[in-house]
N, C-alpha and C positions, 0 to 999 in steps of 0.2 A: 333923319328918320325914314325917309322914303327909300334911300339907297342902302340902308343898313342890311347886312347879311343875316343878322339874327331877327327873330320875330319880336316885335314890340307892340304892346297893346295897353290901353287904359280901360279898365273894366270896373263897373259899378259893383258895390257889395252884393247885390242880388244876382250878379253874373252876366249882365248885359254889357257888350262891348260898345264903348263910345268912341274909341280911336284905335286904329290898327295900321300897320304898315304892310306893303306888298309882300315882304318876306314871310310874314305870318300867314297871309292868305295862301301863298304857295305851299308853305309848310303844312297847313291844315287841309290842303287839297282843293282849294277854291280858285277860280279864275281871277277874281278881282277882290279888292278890299270891300267894295260895295256888296258883292255877293256874299262874302263872309259875314258882314255885319247884318245883312237882311235875313240870313238864314240861321244865324246862331243867336238865340235869345237867352241861353243859359250856358255859359262856359263850363260850369261844373258838370253838367249832365251831357253836354254835346261835344266837348273837346277833351275833358279829362276821362281817362279810362275808369278811374274810381272817383266818383263825385265826392267822396269823403276827403280825398286829397285837397280839393279846392276849399272845403269847409275848414280843414285843419290849417291851410295856408292863411285864410282870413283871420282865424282866431289868433294865430301866431303873429301875424302882421299887426293886429290891433294892440298887442302888448309889446312887441319888439320893434315895430316901425320899419324894419328892414330885414330881408332874408337874402342870403347869398348862396349861389351854387347848390340848390336843392334839386335832387334828381326826382323827376316824376315821369309817368307814362301818359302820353296823349294819344288821341286817335284822330285820324283824318276823316274826311267826309265819307270815304269809301269803307271805313271801319278798320283799316289797317292801323296798327299800333307802332309808335316810335318813341324813343326816350329823349328827354330834353333835360338840360340843366337850366333851372329857373332862378332868376334873381328878381326880387320884387321890393317895392316900398309903398308906404301909404301916401295918399294925397289928402291933405286936410285944408279946410277953409281957414279964414283969418280968426275964427273963434275956436279952432282946434277940432271941429267936427269932421268925422271921416267922410270924404267925398267919393274917393275911388282908390284903386290900386294900379300902380304902374308896374308892368311885368315885362321882363326881357327873357326870351326863350332861345336857347342855343340847341340846335339839333345835334345830339351826340351819338347818333346811330353809328357813324364810322368809328368813333372812339370805342364804343361798346363792341363793335365788330373786331377791332384790333385787340382789345382786352380779351375777348373770348378766344380769338386766334392764339394769343399768347398763353392763355390758360390751357387751351387744347394742346399747344406745343409742349408746355411744361408737363402736362399730364401724360403726353405721349413719351416724353423723355423719361419720366418717372416709371412709366410702364415698361419701357425698354430696359431700364436699369434693373427693375424688379425681375423682369423675365431673365435677364442675364444672370442675376444672382441666383434665381431659382434653377436655371440650367446648370450653373456651376455646382450648386448644392446637390442637385440630382446626380450629376456626374460623379461627385465625390462619394455620395451614398451608393451609387451603382458600383464604384470601384471597391468600396468596403464590402458590398454584398458579394462581389466576385471573389474577393480575398477570403471571405467567410465560406463561400461555396467551395473554393479550392481546399481550404482547411478541412471542411466536412468530407470532401472526396478522399483526401489523404487519410483522414480518420477512418473512413469506410474501408479503404484498402487495407489499413492496419487491422481493422476489426475482422475483415474477411480472412487475412493471413492468420490471425490468432484463432479464428474459428476453424480454419483448415488444420492448424497445428493441434487444436483440441480434438478434432475429429480423428487425426492421425494417432494422437496419443490414446484416445479411447479404443480405436481399432487395434493398436499395438497391445493395449492392456487386455482386450478381449481375446486376441490371438494368443497372447502369453498365457492367459487363464485356460484357454482351450488346450494349448500344448501342455500346460502343467497337469491338466486332468489326464491326458494321455500318458505323459511321462510318469505320472505318479504310479500308474499301474505297472508300467515297464520297470520302474525302479523298485517298487514295493515287492512284486512277485519274486524277483531274483533273490532279494534279501530273505524273504520267507522261505524260499527253497534252500538257501544256504543254511538257514537256522535248522530246518528240518533235516 
């Protein structure tokens, strides 16, 4: 009990600690077990981040008698918050009346940190893969845009050629019409002269 690495306590239903080990005192930020027990009169409000968690624990223990590995958030004396895995059971007298709750607390801060690091790593990998796919897709679309632009340039060159040809054709038609007007007189007058 005294040399255990996890925090162990026996607490009355109203929240007062009647037994605790040194690991719990250290975990909660107190120098000694005596200091912890003298300063904490209500575990639910002084140790639990959310007092409702302690109330739910009591209700559940009264019906199930035992709880294993439930995650809760606790706070130290300085107010800092840390996660624990809680296992608890009821303590009853010989008549079956509830006397107290025996609770074991395992500080899971490191485990949570590793899990968060793993989630961050997976998120980073997923982001990297997504970026790579996005870059590949953008490069492919850029290639398609370049091809479409080249096709448009070729079509523009063809259009300019056809516009030039149309302009040359119109110019030639205009020149021919003008020449025809002049030639009409030159050809018509000699025929009129021959007739007369």
